[in-house]
DRENTORTI-86229 format. One record per atom (N, C-alpha, C): x, y, z; atom name. Coordinates in steps of 0.001 Angstrom, whole numbers, plus 500000, padded with zeros to 6 digits. Atoms other than C-alpha are relative to their C-alpha. Example, Ala and Ser with C-alpha at 12.3 -4.5 7.8 and 13.67 -1.06 7.14 Angstrom:
REC       xx       yy       zz   name
REC   500890   498810   500000      N
REC   512300   495500   507800     CA
REC   500900   501200   500000      C
REC   499180   498810   499940      N
REC   513670   498940   507140     CA
REC   499230   501090   500730      C
END
This chain:
REC       xx       yy       zz   name
REC   500917   500589   499033      N
REC   655720   944774   215622     CA
REC   499538   498629   499537      C
REC   500470   501282   500514      N
REC   654409   942022   213301     CA
REC   501094   498948   500095      C
REC   498892   500958   499936      N
REC   657859   940425   213201     CA
REC   500177   499469   501412      C
REC   499804   500424   498624      N
REC   658162   940367   217002     CA
REC   498883   499058   500428      C
REC   501130   500857   499635      N
REC   654648   938892   217408     CA
REC   500099   498659   499303      C
REC   499924   501232   500784      N
REC   655269   936340   214676     CA
REC   500956   499011   500612      C
REC   499013   500902   499403      N
REC   658280   934941   216487     CA
REC   499408   499223   501163      C
REC   500574   500637   498821      N
REC   656078   934053   219498     CA
REC   498799   499121   499653      C
REC   501212   500737   500358      N
REC   653164   932488   217532     CA
REC   500327   498612   499493      C
REC   499860   501333   500601      N
REC   652766   928768   216748     CA
REC   499834   500097   498488      C
REC   500004   499960   501458      N
REC   653154   927957   213049     CA
REC   498583   500028   499432      C
REC   501368   500058   500530      N
REC   649466   927115   212567     CA
REC   499273   501328   500157      C
REC   500643   498706   499770      N
REC   648295   930384   214112     CA
REC   500569   501044   499054      C
REC   499351   499062   500900      N
REC   650827   932323   212053     CA
REC   499450   499838   498569      C
REC   500520   500259   501350      N
REC   649544   930656   208864     CA
REC   498613   500608   499832      C
REC   501344   499423   500055      N
REC   645951   931689   209672     CA
REC   500076   501506   499886      C
REC   499840   498542   500048      N
REC   647106   935255   210253     CA
REC   500409   500466   498601      C
REC   499528   499637   501330      N
REC   648917   935366   206912     CA
REC   498893   499869   498968      C
REC   501127   500181   500922      N
REC   645879   933971   205042     CA
REC   499002   501138   500147      C
REC   500946   498921   499747      N
REC   643677   936590   206679     CA
REC   500487   501308   499408      C
REC   499423   498783   500561      N
REC   646056   939366   205687     CA
REC   499898   500009   498484      C
REC   500057   500094   501464      N
REC   646189   938149   202066     CA
REC   498569   500175   499498      C
REC   501398   499894   500403      N
REC   642420   937816   201883     CA
REC   499519   501443   500073      C
REC   500378   498594   499838      N
REC   641976   941352   203169     CA
REC   500567   500835   498875      C
REC   499363   499238   501076      N
REC   644445   942644   200561     CA
REC   499283   499788   498686      C
REC   500676   500310   501254      N
REC   642674   940863   197714     CA
REC   498635   500669   499933      C
REC   501358   499465   499992      N
REC   639249   942052   198758     CA
REC   499907   501443   500419      C
REC   499997   498659   499451      N
REC   640256   945590   199648     CA
REC   499170   500989   499169      C
REC   500831   499107   500798      N
REC   638245   947106   196767     CA
REC   498609   500161   500593      C
REC   501336   499921   499439      N
REC   635041   946342   198613     CA
REC   498961   499537   499006      C
REC   501083   500477   500858      N
REC   631629   945583   197094     CA
REC   500030   500674   498626      C
REC   500062   499472   501371      N
REC   631153   946042   193340     CA
REC   498818   500958   499869      C
REC   498738   499534   500565      N
REC   631473   948596   191954     CA
REC   500764   500875   500987      C
REC   499174   499243   499069      N
REC   634355   950035   193932     CA
REC   500816   501076   499295      C
REC   499283   498984   500774      N
REC   635765   952206   191129     CA
REC   499219   500270   498711      C
REC   500752   499638   501214      N
REC   634634   953846   187862     CA
REC   499900   498861   498987      C
REC   500273   500989   501044      N
REC   633169   951730   185051     CA
REC   500147   500675   498642      C
REC   499858   499485   501364      N
REC   634088   952245   181391     CA
REC   498903   499406   499117      C
REC   501008   500413   500965      N
REC   631249   952108   178865     CA
REC   500485   500397   498612      C
REC   499489   499744   501348      N
REC   632568   951771   175314     CA
REC   498838   500217   499032      C
REC   500915   499754   501119      N
REC   630568   953319   172478     CA
REC   500827   499851   498727      C
REC   499122   500312   501129      N
REC   631960   951880   169223     CA
REC   499795   500872   498765      C
REC   500189   499033   501075      N
REC   631137   954962   167135     CA
REC   500522   501357   500478      C
REC   499535   498676   499581      N
REC   632405   958569   167112     CA
REC   498921   500759   500760      C
REC   500999   499170   499324      N
REC   630702   961197   169294     CA
REC   499086   500667   498977      C
REC   500899   499238   500849      N
REC   627666   962911   167844     CA
REC   498812   499231   499472      C
REC   501118   500799   500489      N
REC   625414   960016   166856     CA
REC   498893   499859   501032      C
REC   501164   500127   499121      N
REC   622022   959190   168328     CA
REC   500277   499069   501172      C
REC   499728   500948   498922      N
REC   623139   956124   170301     CA
REC   501033   500555   500971      C
REC   498982   499387   499135      N
REC   626196   957990   171609     CA
REC   499366   501007   500950      C
REC   500654   498999   499151      N
REC   624063   960861   172866     CA
REC   499122   499359   501055      C
REC   500892   500665   499049      N
REC   621542   958545   174470     CA
REC   500795   499269   501084      C
REC   499227   500761   499016      N
REC   624182   956382   176160     CA
REC   500759   500917   500958      C
REC   499363   499054   499075      N
REC   625886   959449   177639     CA
REC   499009   500415   501100      C
REC   501022   499730   498984      N
REC   622641   960349   179382     CA
REC   499808   498784   500899      C
REC   500160   501237   499241      N
REC   622249   956724   180424     CA
REC   501144   499810   500986      C
REC   498824   500144   499131      N
REC   625797   956706   181850     CA
REC   499868   500865   501251      C
REC   500188   499116   498847      N
REC   624937   959657   184100     CA
REC   499001   499385   500983      C
REC   501000   500624   499134      N
REC   621885   957838   185414     CA
REC   500562   498749   500674      C
REC   499371   501182   499405      N
REC   623881   954635   185952     CA
REC   500941   500381   501126      C
REC   499076   499532   498951      N
REC   626446   956588   187954     CA
REC   499259   500238   501312      C
REC   500797   499773   498792      N
REC   623703   957606   190372     CA
REC   499542   498677   500609      C
REC   500474   501298   499523      N
REC   622394   954040   190598     CA
REC   501104   499192   500669      C
REC   498916   500871   499556      N
REC   625776   952400   191124     CA
REC   500925   500656   501023      C
REC   499131   499312   499047      N
REC   627478   955054   193228     CA
REC   501428   500143   499519      C
REC   498689   499829   500617      N
REC   630447   955152   190844     CA
REC   499809   500626   498619      C
REC   500062   499388   501320      N
REC   631213   957092   187691     CA
REC   499945   498927   498919      C
REC   500009   500828   501209      N
REC   630318   955425   184390     CA
REC   500490   500907   498879      C
REC   499313   499121   500945      N
REC   632682   956908   181822     CA
REC   499843   499470   498579      C
REC   500165   500393   501401      N
REC   631809   956806   178120     CA
REC   501296   500229   499243      C
REC   498796   499921   500834      N
REC   634764   956093   175822     CA
REC   499615   499599   498585      C
REC   500301   500314   501396      N
REC   634297   956269   172046     CA
REC   501165   499244   499372      C
REC   498975   500805   500663      N
REC   636168   953592   170127     CA
REC   499449   499530   498652      C
REC   500593   500343   501290      N
REC   634989   953687   166501     CA
REC   500922   499136   499145      C
REC   499230   500784   500953      N
REC   636077   951413   163701     CA
REC   499396   498642   499741      C
REC   500428   501352   500389      N
REC   635408   948128   161904     CA
REC   498483   499843   500061      C
REC   501467   500037   500060      N
REC   631721   948931   161354     CA
REC   499354   499809   501372      C
REC   500578   500065   498660      N
REC   631078   949312   165071     CA
REC   500387   498777   500801      C
REC   499599   501209   499272      N
REC   632845   946099   166114     CA
REC   501341   500144   500712      C
REC   498676   499863   499387      N
REC   636274   947415   167129     CA
REC   499907   500133   501514      C
REC   500123   499779   498565      N
REC   635131   948604   170553     CA
REC   499697   498741   500793      C
REC   500320   501194   499209      N
REC   633390   945468   171846     CA
REC   500986   498855   499821      C
REC   499086   501133   500203      N
REC   635835   943017   170260     CA
REC   501348   500238   500668      C
REC   498775   499690   499259      N
REC   638860   944808   171690     CA
REC   499784   499751   501488      C
REC   500348   500274   498605      N
REC   637137   944681   175078     CA
REC   500015   498500   500274      C
REC   500092   501449   499795      N
REC   636460   940954   174645     CA
REC   501373   499356   500085      C
REC   498656   500586   500022      N
REC   640129   940260   173947     CA
REC   500861   500449   501171      C
REC   499027   499437   499057      N
REC   641752   942489   176562     CA
REC   499472   500320   501393      C
REC   500527   499590   498686      N
REC   639375   943409   179413     CA
REC   499708   498796   500887      C
REC   500362   501037   499033      N
REC   638878   941367   182555     CA
REC   498481   499950   500155      C
REC   501455   500106   499818      N
REC   635341   940047   183165     CA
REC   499581   500410   501406      C
REC   500235   499552   498631      N
REC   635162   942062   186370     CA
REC   498925   501067   500108      C
REC   501084   499029   499973      N
REC   632341   944406   185382     CA
REC   500434   501438   499872      C
REC   499521   498625   500082      N
REC   634551   947458   185019     CA
REC   500198   500487   498565      C
REC   499984   499606   501405      N
REC   634571   947468   181198     CA
REC   498838   499308   499298      C
REC   501150   500528   500730      N
REC   631347   947052   179238     CA
REC   499902   500782   498690      C
REC   500040   499354   501308      N
REC   630397   947992   175692     CA
REC   498616   499918   499369      C
REC   501143   500090   500902      N
REC   627560   948837   173384     CA
REC   500316   498945   498948      C
REC   499833   501042   501020      N
REC   627054   945939   170954     CA
REC   499085   500335   498828      C
REC   500769   499698   501201      N
REC   625972   946971   167464     CA
REC   499700   498709   499241      C
REC   500407   501205   500703      N
REC   624222   944497   165193     CA
REC   501013   499551   498953      C
REC   498973   500395   500980      N
REC   627152   944537   162754     CA
REC   500876   498876   500535      C
REC   499172   501065   499409      N
REC   628949   942224   165198     CA
REC   499444   498618   499679      C
REC   500595   501298   500319      N
REC   626502   939455   164279     CA
REC   500134   499647   498513      C
REC   499871   500229   501435      N
REC   627195   939861   160552     CA
REC   501443   499818   499535      C
REC   498616   499985   500484      N
REC   630914   940454   160203     CA
REC   500642   498613   499927      C
REC   499377   501327   500080      N
REC   631951   936855   161026     CA
REC   499557   499175   498798      C
REC   500469   500724   501181      N
REC   629915   935671   158035     CA
REC   500581   500573   498705      C
REC   499494   499345   501209      N
REC   631621   938069   155619     CA
REC   501524   500040   499925      C
REC   498546   499997   499997      N
REC   635266   937878   156661     CA
REC   500512   499206   501196      C
REC   499417   500768   498909      N
REC   637630   935977   158905     CA
REC   500270   500918   501187      C
REC   499767   499234   498774      N
REC   637623   937291   162494     CA
REC   500445   499047   501103      C
REC   499502   500837   498908      N
REC   639199   936057   165709     CA
REC   499120   500098   501246      C
REC   500933   499918   498887      N
REC   636093   936450   167850     CA
REC   498654   499448   499551      C
REC   501320   500560   500265      N
REC   632611   934966   168105     CA
REC   498968   500834   500761      C
REC   500952   499116   499321      N
REC   629647   937275   168845     CA
REC   499122   499306   501021      C
REC   500873   500726   499078      N
REC   627754   934548   170681     CA
REC   500757   499334   501139      C
REC   499221   500716   498989      N
REC   630609   932993   172665     CA
REC   500963   500880   500795      C
REC   498948   499194   499386      N
REC   633025   935810   173510     CA
REC   499484   501180   500804      C
REC   500585   498877   499261      N
REC   630622   938158   175301     CA
REC   499025   499500   501057      C
REC   501050   500210   499003      N
REC   628420   938267   178375     CA
REC   498887   500999   499694      C
REC   501123   499134   500363      N
REC   624987   939639   177491     CA
REC   499359   500563   501270      C
REC   500479   499326   498789      N
REC   623786   942195   180043     CA
REC   498571   500497   499838      C
REC   501345   499455   500199      N
REC   620764   944065   178671     CA
REC   499897   500573   498593      C
REC   500254   499314   501264      N
REC   619266   945103   175348     CA
REC   499296   501303   500306      C
REC   500432   498654   499641      N
REC   618495   948791   175291     CA
REC   498959   500572   499045      C
REC   500852   499229   500911      N
REC   616914   950172   172121     CA
REC   500094   499495   498569      C
REC   499958   500127   501448      N
REC   616090   949977   168448     CA
REC   500295   501375   499417      C
REC   499704   498738   500673      N
REC   617419   952644   166103     CA
REC   499461   499954   498576      C
REC   500421   499883   501395      N
REC   615453   953543   162956     CA
REC   500942   500962   499273      C
REC   499113   499153   500788      N
REC   617306   955292   160139     CA
REC   499195   500824   499009      C
REC   500617   499166   501014      N
REC   616492   958042   157683     CA
REC   500814   499974   498721      C
REC   499340   499906   501302      N
REC   617278   958230   153970     CA
REC   499958   501474   499599      C
REC   499897   498552   500155      N
REC   618515   961764   153298     CA
REC   500751   500386   498735      C
REC   499245   499402   501098      N
REC   619646   963909   150387     CA
REC   500201   501476   500326      C
REC   499750   498574   499818      N
REC   620988   967458   150166     CA
REC   498748   500792   499627      C
REC   501170   499160   500290      N
REC   618396   970237   150137     CA
REC   499942   500406   498533      C
REC   499958   499596   501406      N
REC   619536   971152   146607     CA
REC   499834   498828   499035      C
REC   500102   501175   500865      N
REC   619131   967599   145312     CA
REC   498744   500082   499133      C
REC   501192   500015   500860      N
REC   616780   967227   142337     CA
REC   498999   498919   500384      C
REC   500872   501094   499608      N
REC   615311   964138   144012     CA
REC   499128   500417   501178      C
REC   500947   499636   498943      N
REC   612203   964726   146090     CA
REC   499290   498796   500592      C
REC   500578   501228   499461      N
REC   611261   961111   146745     CA
REC   501005   498878   499804      C
REC   499112   501144   500160      N
REC   612961   957768   147134     CA
REC   499821   499379   498619      C
REC   500239   500518   501347      N
REC   611338   956724   143870     CA
REC   500868   500723   498976      C
REC   499116   499253   500898      N
REC   613339   959499   142154     CA
REC   501416   499438   500037      C
REC   498657   500565   499840      N
REC   616569   958058   143559     CA
REC   500085   498641   499319      C
REC   500017   501348   500570      N
REC   615646   954511   142566     CA
REC   499985   500065   498472      C
REC   500107   499876   501457      N
REC   614715   955580   139042     CA
REC   501345   500414   499390      C
REC   498713   499522   500534      N
REC   617976   957469   138504     CA
REC   501068   498916   500124      C
REC   498994   501041   499781      N
REC   620063   954631   139985     CA
REC   499812   498820   499047      C
REC   500261   501067   500983      N
REC   618378   952136   137664     CA
REC   500515   500408   498616      C
REC   499605   499512   501320      N
REC   619087   954290   134637     CA
REC   501486   500323   499909      C
REC   498576   499643   499963      N
REC   622639   955175   135746     CA
REC   500707   499121   501032      C
REC   499455   500955   499024      N
REC   624094   952063   137433     CA
REC   501338   500459   500602      C
REC   498762   499697   499290      N
REC   626731   952808   140080     CA
REC   500301   501464   500199      C
REC   499683   498575   499902      N
REC   626575   956599   139772     CA
REC   499499   500639   501295      C
REC   500519   499465   498731      N
REC   624502   957227   142902     CA
REC   500863   499470   501138      C
REC   499202   500408   498836      N
REC   626740   957187   146004     CA
REC   499172   500179   501261      C
REC   500729   499887   498736      N
REC   625248   956481   149409     CA
REC   500947   499711   501163      C
REC   499138   500136   498835      N
REC   626919   956836   152808     CA
REC   499295   499343   501164      C
REC   500491   500615   498767      N
REC   626468   954746   155942     CA
REC   501145   499952   500996      C
REC   498965   500133   498965      N
REC   628317   954264   159221     CA
REC   500632   498614   499922      C
REC   499271   501253   500140      N
REC   630405   951385   157952     CA
REC   499353   499028   499039      C
REC   500490   501055   500881      N
REC   630037   948325   155769     CA
REC   499269   498912   500795      C
REC   500765   501111   499418      N
REC   627638   945454   156481     CA
REC   499268   500450   501264      C
REC   500832   499475   498919      N
REC   625665   947682   158856     CA
REC   498534   499931   499576      C
REC   501434   500049   500311      N
REC   621868   947823   159055     CA
REC   499639   500917   498829      C
REC   500373   499147   501137      N
REC   621541   950887   156759     CA
REC   500636   499555   498687      C
REC   499363   500506   501221      N
REC   624040   949426   154292     CA
REC   499180   498860   499402      C
REC   500740   501153   500500      N
REC   622122   946162   154014     CA
REC   498594   500388   499549      C
REC   501325   499544   500429      N
REC   618792   948002   153800     CA
REC   500063   500555   498583      C
REC   499863   499443   501346      N
REC   620038   949866   150744     CA
REC   500350   498922   498987      C
REC   499678   501110   500906      N
REC   621498   946703   149235     CA
REC   498744   499187   499692      C
REC   501244   500737   500219      N
REC   618169   944946   149729     CA
REC   499045   500798   499121      C
REC   500791   499133   500858      N
REC   616424   947936   148175     CA
REC   500448   499853   498543      C
REC   499474   500163   501346      N
REC   618713   947605   145167     CA
REC   499635   498660   499396      C
REC   500341   501335   500472      N
REC   618037   943891   144914     CA
REC   498542   499932   499546      C
REC   501428   500051   500315      N
REC   614267   944470   144869     CA
REC   499610   500900   498836      C
REC   500403   499011   501004      N
REC   614256   947441   142492     CA
REC   500897   500028   498767      C
REC   499047   499934   501106      N
REC   617275   946898   140238     CA
REC   500839   501260   500007      C
REC   499211   498774   499892      N
REC   618805   950184   141421     CA
REC   501396   499668   500519      C
REC   498624   500304   499614      N
REC   622604   949869   141533     CA
REC   500668   501281   500494      C
REC   499380   498839   499372      N
REC   624248   952322   143947     CA
REC   501345   499610   500608      C
REC   498643   500240   499508      N
REC   627802   952681   145294     CA
REC   500126   500434   501455      C
REC   499838   499705   498569      N
REC   628528   952508   149031     CA
REC   501251   500820   500258      C
REC   498860   499247   499458      N
REC   630773   955084   150724     CA
REC   499901   499879   501522      C
REC   500122   500203   498546      N
REC   631354   953892   154321     CA
REC   500738   501070   500801      C
REC   499384   499040   499080      N
REC   632133   956281   157178     CA
REC   500088   499379   501384      C
REC   499861   500497   498633      N
REC   633127   955802   160805     CA
REC   498779   500322   500849      C
REC   501145   499620   499193      N
REC   630026   957554   162095     CA
REC   499207   501120   499362      C
REC   500939   498999   500516      N
REC   627289   960149   161679     CA
REC   500700   501279   499568      C
REC   499391   498694   500283      N
REC   629490   963266   161794     CA
REC   500710   500014   498652      C
REC   499297   500070   501283      N
REC   631658   962158   158868     CA
REC   499005   499930   498845      C
REC   500968   500191   501072      N
REC   628668   961081   156815     CA
REC   499211   501254   499687      C
REC   500824   498818   500242      N
REC   626557   964199   157282     CA
REC   500854   501137   499444      C
REC   499101   498996   500568      N
REC   629574   966411   156562     CA
REC   500191   499756   498507      C
REC   499843   500342   501419      N
REC   630059   964554   153283     CA
REC   498749   500338   499208      C
REC   501242   499697   500703      N
REC   626382   964967   152377     CA
REC   499806   501508   499848      C
REC   500138   498546   500059      N
REC   626290   968677   153243     CA
REC   500983   500586   498982      C
REC   499000   499541   500961      N
REC   629466   969125   151186     CA
REC   499794   499460   498601      C
REC   500354   500568   501301      N
REC   627844   967226   148290     CA
REC   501069   499041   499462      C
REC   499013   501010   500409      N
REC   630578   964576   148271     CA
REC   499349   498641   499795      C
REC   500813   501192   500239      N
REC   627913   961855   148362     CA
REC   498603   500472   499631      C
REC   501342   499627   500447      N
REC   624377   961783   146980     CA
REC   498928   499723   501044      C
REC   501012   500450   499048      N
REC   622466   959967   149729     CA
REC   500693   499594   501294      C
REC   499495   500452   498703      N
REC   623015   959338   153444     CA
REC   498886   499247   500713      C
REC   500954   500768   499189      N
REC   621290   956663   155535     CA
REC   500563   499964   501409      C
REC   499437   499859   498658      N
REC   621758   957450   159210     CA
REC   498916   500036   501065      C
REC   500886   499913   498838      N
REC   620249   957348   162682     CA
REC   499611   501460   500226      C
REC   500601   498664   499977      N
REC   618150   960395   163640     CA
REC   500709   501026   500873      C
REC   499350   498814   499442      N
REC   620738   962959   164656     CA
REC   499884   501146   498998      C
REC   500110   499068   501114      N
REC   619810   964793   161446     CA
REC   498756   500880   500079      C
REC   501316   499357   499999      N
REC   616431   966137   162544     CA
REC   500061   501519   499888      C
REC   499905   498548   500056      N
REC   617540   969744   163071     CA
REC   500364   500458   498592      C
REC   499587   499627   501355      N
REC   619155   969809   159644     CA
REC   498854   499818   499011      C
REC   501198   500160   500835      N
REC   615927   968523   158087     CA
REC   499012   501119   500304      C
REC   500941   498958   499595      N
REC   613836   970987   160092     CA
REC   500397   501368   499447      C
REC   499523   498714   500527      N
REC   616013   973898   158898     CA
REC   500226   499954   498496      C
REC   499985   500155   501458      N
REC   615818   972589   155317     CA
REC   501409   500020   499391      C
REC   498666   500202   500582      N
REC   619519   971886   154875     CA
REC   500091   498619   499353      C
REC   500083   501335   500564      N
REC   618671   968255   154150     CA
REC   498535   499657   499749      C
REC   501353   500509   500245      N
REC   615634   966458   152726     CA
REC   499919   498548   500457      C
REC   500238   501360   499512      N
REC   614262   963340   154409     CA
REC   499032   499314   499044      C
REC   500806   500666   501015      N
REC   612967   960953   151744     CA
REC   499238   498799   500526      C
REC   500643   501213   499480      N
REC   612129   957851   153779     CA
REC   500603   499637   501346      C
REC   499511   500554   498743      N
REC   612503   956091   157115     CA
REC   500052   498480   499871      C
REC   499779   501438   500178      N
REC   613619   952501   157619     CA
REC   499276   499132   501025      C
REC   500666   500770   498945      N
REC   611446   951474   160585     CA
REC   498766   499268   499509      C
REC   501192   500770   500322      N
REC   608331   949335   160715     CA
REC   498762   500869   499797      C
REC   501158   499128   500120      N
REC   605990   952315   160903     CA
REC   500443   501450   499883      C
REC   499684   498583   500169      N
REC   605843   956022   160162     CA
REC   500255   500665   501349      C
REC   499650   499269   498787      N
REC   607207   958499   162689     CA
REC   498927   501028   500325      C
REC   500938   498967   499575      N
REC   604923   960734   164721     CA
REC   500537   501388   499671      C
REC   499376   498705   500262      N
REC   607422   963553   164153     CA
REC   500002   500343   498505      C
REC   499945   499793   501449      N
REC   607495   963053   160370     CA
REC   498906   499148   499341      C
REC   501101   500871   500449      N
REC   604048   961647   159540     CA
REC   499856   499900   498482      C
REC   500137   500009   501453      N
REC   604290   962508   155830     CA
REC   501133   499248   499309      C
REC   498854   500698   500586      N
REC   607543   960609   155331     CA
REC   499728   498508   499985      C
REC   500309   501431   500083      N
REC   606998   957048   154047     CA
REC   501146   499144   500531      C
REC   498979   500952   499576      N
REC   608882   953971   155227     CA
REC   500429   499141   498804      C
REC   499538   500945   501018      N
REC   610983   951641   153107     CA
REC   499084   498783   499947      C
REC   500864   501173   499930      N
REC   608643   948907   154279     CA
REC   498755   500186   499130      C
REC   501225   499785   500773      N
REC   605531   950458   152769     CA
REC   500300   500239   498522      C
REC   499656   499724   501394      N
REC   607361   951501   149595     CA
REC   500512   498761   499273      C
REC   499312   501098   500682      N
REC   609463   948424   148861     CA
REC   500102   498711   500821      C
REC   499955   501212   499183      N
REC   608986   945903   151668     CA
REC   501333   499758   500682      C
REC   498686   500106   499359      N
REC   612392   946626   153249     CA
REC   499946   500644   501382      C
REC   499935   499459   498634      N
REC   612932   947128   157006     CA
REC   501455   500014   500448      C
REC   498631   499913   499490      N
REC   616165   948328   158582     CA
REC   500053   500713   501332      C
REC   499847   499410   498668      N
REC   616317   948885   162341     CA
REC   501209   499361   500678      C
REC   498771   500472   499365      N
REC   619411   948531   164499     CA
REC   499863   499853   501497      C
REC   500035   500203   498539      N
REC   618785   947021   167946     CA
REC   501422   500015   500564      C
REC   498684   500081   499356      N
REC   621670   947500   170342     CA
REC   499832   499796   501500      C
REC   500022   500273   498573      N
REC   622478   946368   173839     CA
REC   501368   500186   500604      C
REC   498763   499849   499239      N
REC   625232   946238   176433     CA
REC   500545   498615   500339      C
REC   499334   501271   499735      N
REC   627722   943388   176768     CA
REC   501274   500230   500787      C
REC   498708   499989   499326      N
REC   630774   942556   178820     CA
REC   500850   498872   499453      C
REC   499161   501125   500430      N
REC   633691   940169   178325     CA
REC   499385   498668   500429      C
REC   500485   501343   499653      N
REC   632958   936446   178421     CA
REC   500406   499634   501427      C
REC   499662   500541   498683      N
REC   632811   934833   181868     CA
REC   499716   500902   501166      C
REC   500326   499131   498867      N
REC   631356   937605   184001     CA
REC   499175   499246   501041      C
REC   500765   500571   498896      N
REC   630014   936583   187401     CA
REC   498535   500422   499855      C
REC   501418   499656   500117      N
REC   626183   936410   187214     CA
REC   499549   501092   500969      C
REC   500357   498961   499039      N
REC   626031   938623   190320     CA
REC   500344   501391   499453      C
REC   499623   498723   500614      N
REC   627902   941395   188465     CA
REC   499028   500352   498880      C
REC   500943   499789   501100      N
REC   625636   940951   185454     CA
REC   498669   500519   500539      C
REC   501269   499584   499416      N
REC   622553   941285   187657     CA
REC   500076   501434   500518      C
REC   499835   498631   499494      N
REC   623912   944437   189317     CA
REC   499916   501002   498863      C
REC   500019   499086   501140      N
REC   624508   946069   185939     CA
REC   498635   500015   499324      C
REC   501324   500077   500619      N
REC   621255   944833   184437     CA
REC   498983   500805   500802      C
REC   500989   499330   499154      N
REC   619237   946114   187394     CA
REC   500194   501515   499975      C
REC   499735   498561   500066      N
REC   620958   949508   187217     CA
REC   499459   500577   498692      C
REC   500553   499554   501276      N
REC   620079   949816   183528     CA
REC   498476   500013   500047      C
REC   501464   500104   499972      N
REC   616522   948668   184159     CA
REC   499385   501132   500818      C
REC   500498   498893   499177      N
REC   616031   951241   186920     CA
REC   500147   501325   499269      C
REC   499762   498764   500756      N
REC   617554   953971   184749     CA
REC   498929   500212   498935      C
REC   500983   499903   501076      N
REC   614996   953182   182045     CA
REC   498675   500598   500456      C
REC   501226   499418   499463      N
REC   612208   954352   184331     CA
REC   500170   501472   500368      C
REC   499720   498618   499626      N
REC   613873   957719   184954     CA
REC   499473   500951   498910      C
REC   500490   499039   501007      N
REC   612215   960728   183232     CA
REC   501114   500519   499083      C
REC   498887   499520   500831      N
REC   615656   961868   182012     CA
REC   500350   498983   498915      C
REC   499737   501057   500979      N
REC   616150   958524   180292     CA
REC   498947   500055   498890      C
REC   501080   499967   500983      N
REC   612764   958731   178592     CA
REC   500093   501244   499122      C
REC   499807   498776   500791      N
REC   613474   962311   177519     CA
REC   501132   499826   498996      C
REC   498883   500270   500905      N
REC   616756   961152   176024     CA
REC   499573   499101   498848      C
REC   500528   500867   501052      N
REC   614983   958372   174121     CA
REC   499235   500823   498971      C
REC   500788   499155   500903      N
REC   612650   960985   172672     CA
REC   500913   500938   499208      C
REC   499100   499042   500652      N
REC   615416   963484   171913     CA
REC   500779   499358   498864      C
REC   499169   500666   501002      N
REC   617523   960966   170010     CA
REC   499225   498976   499179      C
REC   500891   500846   500802      N
REC   614532   959132   168520     CA
REC   500359   498513   500097      C
REC   499780   501417   499762      N
REC   615469   955799   170052     CA
REC   498667   499338   500339      C
REC   501215   500747   499683      N
REC   612757   953159   170333     CA
REC   500325   498940   501045      C
REC   499712   500925   498907      N
REC   612610   951151   173556     CA
REC   499928   498552   499520      C
REC   499959   501417   500391      N
REC   613590   947510   173074     CA
REC   500658   499203   501122      C
REC   499395   500650   498838      N
REC   614367   946255   176578     CA
REC   499892   498479   499923      C
REC   499963   501448   499801      N
REC   615413   942622   176975     CA
REC   500909   499715   501179      C
REC   499114   500358   498894      N
REC   616804   941074   180156     CA
REC   501168   499163   499474      C
REC   498752   500638   500425      N
REC   620119   939245   180080     CA
REC   499776   498713   499216      C
REC   500238   501265   500683      N
REC   618814   935799   179110     CA
REC   499254   500200   498692      C
REC   500756   499743   501221      N
REC   616294   937104   176586     CA
REC   500874   500671   498939      C
REC   499078   499325   500920      N
REC   618988   939310   175054     CA
REC   500908   498968   499322      C
REC   499161   501058   500566      N
REC   621259   936292   174587     CA
REC   499212   499152   498998      C
REC   500819   500836   500876      N
REC   618434   934228   173082     CA
REC   499670   500742   498704      C
REC   500253   499186   501199      N
REC   617558   937080   170709     CA
REC   501233   500019   499101      C
REC   498763   499938   500784      N
REC   621213   937316   169620     CA
REC   500210   498728   499182      C
REC   499859   501273   500719      N
REC   621230   933627   168672     CA
REC   499079   499983   498780      C
REC   500956   499977   501112      N
REC   618107   934062   166527     CA
REC   500408   501019   498943      C
REC   499647   498913   500917      N
REC   619272   937333   165003     CA
REC   501208   499621   499148      C
REC   498808   500433   500738      N
REC   622631   935863   164028     CA
REC   499609   499087   498841      C
REC   500461   500912   501055      N
REC   620872   933101   162066     CA
REC   499250   500754   498904      C
REC   500751   499209   500977      N
REC   618545   935610   160392     CA
REC   500936   500824   499121      C
REC   499067   499179   500766      N
REC   621452   937833   159368     CA
REC   500823   499165   499030      C
REC   499289   500892   500912      N
REC   623314   934882   157867     CA
REC   499156   499741   498754      C
REC   500898   500249   501128      N
REC   620281   934143   155700     CA
REC   499900   501231   499096      C
REC   500071   498769   500785      N
REC   620037   937805   154613     CA
REC   501280   500219   499204      C
REC   498715   499821   500682      N
REC   623738   937991   153765     CA
REC   500146   499030   498833      C
REC   499944   500985   501087      N
REC   623429   934831   151711     CA
REC   499138   500463   498826      C
REC   500900   499512   501051      N
REC   620495   936324   149793     CA
REC   500628   501159   499229      C
REC   499384   498839   500634      N
REC   622482   939507   149101     CA
REC   501349   499680   499361      C
REC   498729   500380   500603      N
REC   625590   937575   148066     CA
REC   501223   500482   500757      C
REC   498891   499496   499209      N
REC   627790   938807   150929     CA
REC   500690   498949   500871      C
REC   499349   501046   499197      N
REC   628670   935483   152573     CA
REC   501399   499755   499495      C
REC   498614   500298   500384      N
REC   632395   934782   152618     CA
REC   500059   498645   499318      C
REC   499873   501273   500739      N
REC   633362   932058   150162     CA
REC   501166   499182   500531      C
END
């Protein structure tokens, strides 16, 4: 039918018809989002941020009218997921990722082919994550001072686990060592599950991790010696902070980013969906369950924070002797 009609149409009219057909084909997905969105979590399942973001994904699905599918992509101290996205995903809003703070440090410690401030679109900052310093229930150490004392007297013999190198808990322990003279040996893991398994199996002496360990502390399988936040926890009021003991703070803010060059309209749609989700009782219950601390920043404020944080982390790495030469 189209062929027969085309033969009778003037060339100019035919051209308009063809343009209209092509435009319809290109725009056939409809308004964003027209299909499921992938949310990358750059750590294995089981951690606090993973659990919280899975709840968040369910709430986003309701807001956006499309499924938001969580995909775990651990590795490279939490940078493999977002950096792979930055290199390979289209800036169409259908692939976004959690951005861990390690992404702002790694470029200062080794050669990488990405830039944390230039290769991403900043969507929204979500939360702060405090960490706990844990030992096995059978450990002879009952305080962080016990650990520090032993590590000073036995340099390198105390092993401590974290979710990767050059992460917030890793640097907190390195800064602790710098201030106290305690020399400890890092054992990096891909995520919480590997680390806590190693601690329970007594393959490491100390674990510094986000609060997915609470049940194991409550059932006395692990001992919680200290927390890394700015203030004591309401749930563990008798547990001191690294700040009050040694002047060290270690919290891990994280947010959501997309590939560089996203349309501001897409960014606003995603930002607004996250912001609305944050007011949902299920979201707040998830924050409480996984001991996340609210740290909302809009897209522009999140970007501005990242610029400042990157400079601060460079200064810290230089102080600890981790800057690449």
